[in-house]
C-alpha positions as CSV (number, residue, x, y, z in Angstrom):
1,M,109.4,6.6,-27.9
2,S,108.8,8.6,-31.0
3,A,107.1,12.0,-31.0
4,T,104.2,10.5,-33.0
5,A,103.6,7.6,-30.6
6,D,102.1,9.8,-27.8
7,R,100.7,12.8,-29.6
8,P,97.0,13.6,-29.2
9,A,96.5,13.5,-33.0
10,D,96.8,9.7,-32.8
11,T,93.3,8.4,-33.6
12,D,93.0,5.1,-31.8
13,L,90.4,6.3,-29.4
14,A,88.2,7.8,-32.2
15,R,88.6,4.6,-34.2
16,R,87.4,2.6,-31.2
17,L,84.1,4.4,-31.5
18,G,83.9,3.5,-35.2
19,I,84.4,7.1,-36.4
20,T,85.8,7.4,-39.9
21,A,87.3,10.1,-42.1
22,G,84.8,12.6,-43.5
23,Q,82.1,12.0,-41.0
24,V,80.2,14.9,-39.3
25,V,80.4,14.6,-35.5
26,Q,78.1,16.7,-33.3
27,E,78.9,17.1,-29.6
28,F,76.5,17.7,-26.7
29,G,77.3,18.2,-23.1
30,W,80.8,19.6,-23.4
31,D,82.3,20.9,-20.1
32,D,85.8,21.2,-18.8
33,D,85.8,17.6,-17.6
34,V,85.5,16.0,-21.0
35,D,88.4,14.1,-22.5
36,E,90.3,16.5,-24.8
37,D,92.4,13.8,-26.3
38,L,89.3,12.0,-27.6
39,R,87.9,15.2,-29.0
40,S,91.2,16.0,-30.7
41,Q,91.5,12.5,-32.2
42,V,87.9,12.7,-33.5
43,E,88.7,16.0,-35.2
44,A,92.0,14.6,-36.6
45,L,90.3,11.5,-38.0
46,T,87.2,13.3,-39.5
47,G,89.3,16.2,-40.8
48,S,86.9,18.8,-39.4
49,P,86.0,20.4,-36.0
50,L,83.3,19.0,-33.9
51,E,79.9,20.6,-34.5
52,D,78.4,22.1,-31.3
53,E,74.9,21.8,-29.9
54,D,73.6,24.7,-32.0
55,S,74.7,23.3,-35.3
56,I,72.2,22.6,-38.0
57,E,74.5,20.2,-40.0
58,V,73.3,16.7,-40.5
59,A,75.4,14.5,-38.2
60,D,76.7,11.0,-38.8
61,V,77.7,10.6,-35.1
62,V,76.8,12.4,-31.9
63,L,79.2,12.5,-28.9
64,L,77.0,13.0,-25.9
65,W,78.9,13.7,-22.7
66,F,76.4,13.0,-19.8
67,R,76.9,13.1,-16.1
68,D,74.5,12.2,-13.2
69,G,72.9,15.5,-12.5
70,D,72.9,16.8,-16.1
71,G,69.1,16.7,-16.2
72,D,66.7,14.1,-17.6
73,L,68.6,11.6,-19.8
74,V,65.6,10.9,-22.0
75,D,65.3,14.6,-22.8
76,V,69.0,15.0,-23.5
77,L,69.0,11.9,-25.8
78,M,66.0,13.3,-27.7
79,D,67.8,16.6,-28.1
80,S,70.9,14.8,-29.4
81,L,68.8,13.2,-32.2
82,T,67.6,16.5,-33.8
83,N,70.3,16.5,-36.5
84,L,71.3,12.9,-36.6
85,G,71.1,11.5,-40.1
86,D,69.7,8.1,-41.1
87,G,72.0,5.3,-39.9
88,G,73.7,7.7,-37.5
89,V,74.7,6.7,-34.0
90,V,74.9,8.3,-30.6
91,W,77.9,7.6,-28.4
92,L,76.7,8.3,-24.8
93,L,79.8,9.1,-22.8
94,T,79.4,8.8,-19.1
95,P,81.9,8.9,-16.2
96,K,83.3,5.5,-15.3
97,L,82.3,3.7,-12.2
98,G,84.0,5.3,-9.2
99,R,84.3,8.7,-10.9
100,P,82.2,11.7,-9.8
101,D,78.7,11.9,-11.4
102,H,78.8,8.2,-12.6
103,V,75.6,7.2,-14.4
104,E,74.2,3.8,-13.6
105,P,73.9,1.4,-16.6
106,G,70.3,0.7,-15.6
107,D,69.5,4.4,-16.1
108,I,70.8,4.2,-19.6
109,E,68.9,0.9,-20.3
110,E,65.7,2.6,-19.1
111,A,66.2,5.9,-20.9
112,A,67.4,4.7,-24.3
113,P,64.2,2.9,-25.5
114,T,62.1,5.8,-24.3
115,A,64.1,8.0,-26.6
116,G,63.7,5.5,-29.5
117,L,67.2,4.1,-29.2
118,H,68.8,0.8,-28.1
119,G,72.3,0.0,-26.9
120,T,74.4,-1.9,-29.3
121,S,77.7,-2.0,-27.6
122,S,79.8,-0.5,-24.8
123,T,83.5,0.4,-24.5
124,S,86.0,2.1,-22.4
125,A,86.0,5.3,-24.6
126,C,88.9,7.0,-22.8
127,P,90.6,6.9,-19.4
128,D,87.7,8.5,-17.4
129,W,84.7,7.9,-19.6
130,S,82.7,4.8,-20.7
131,G,80.9,4.9,-24.0
132,T,77.5,3.3,-24.9
133,R,76.7,3.1,-28.6
134,L,73.0,3.9,-29.1
135,A,71.2,3.4,-32.4
136,S,67.7,3.5,-33.8
137,P,66.1,0.1,-34.1
138,K,66.3,-1.3,-37.6
139,G,63.3,-0.3,-39.8
140,R,62.6,2.8,-37.8
141,K,62.5,6.0,-39.8
């Protein structure tokens, strides 16, 4: 196996989330349990570090790490929208089924519309985290 085949700078995970070069990605909910490979791949693909929760940059994508017990999901989703640009998306990353602090899909389905979002797709974002792509309904400003 070559040295490049297994290095964290590989960008397959980030590409799976539709992240592209040059995008601004803001991160919410970072803690020591997040997937550092995914974070590194996003930074490698975009060419810049992730913006933190206090950033005032307009974001193209939000990575929102959320666990059961992190508070009210609607409030956290609303906070994540503060700097999201037109046409931007929120990737809600939650622990997979069977992992500590797993979030039930029904909780996401209930919270997203209340925050003005709807789920467009889901994926296995990385080994321990599922991703739900949330976007504003078309025509909403």
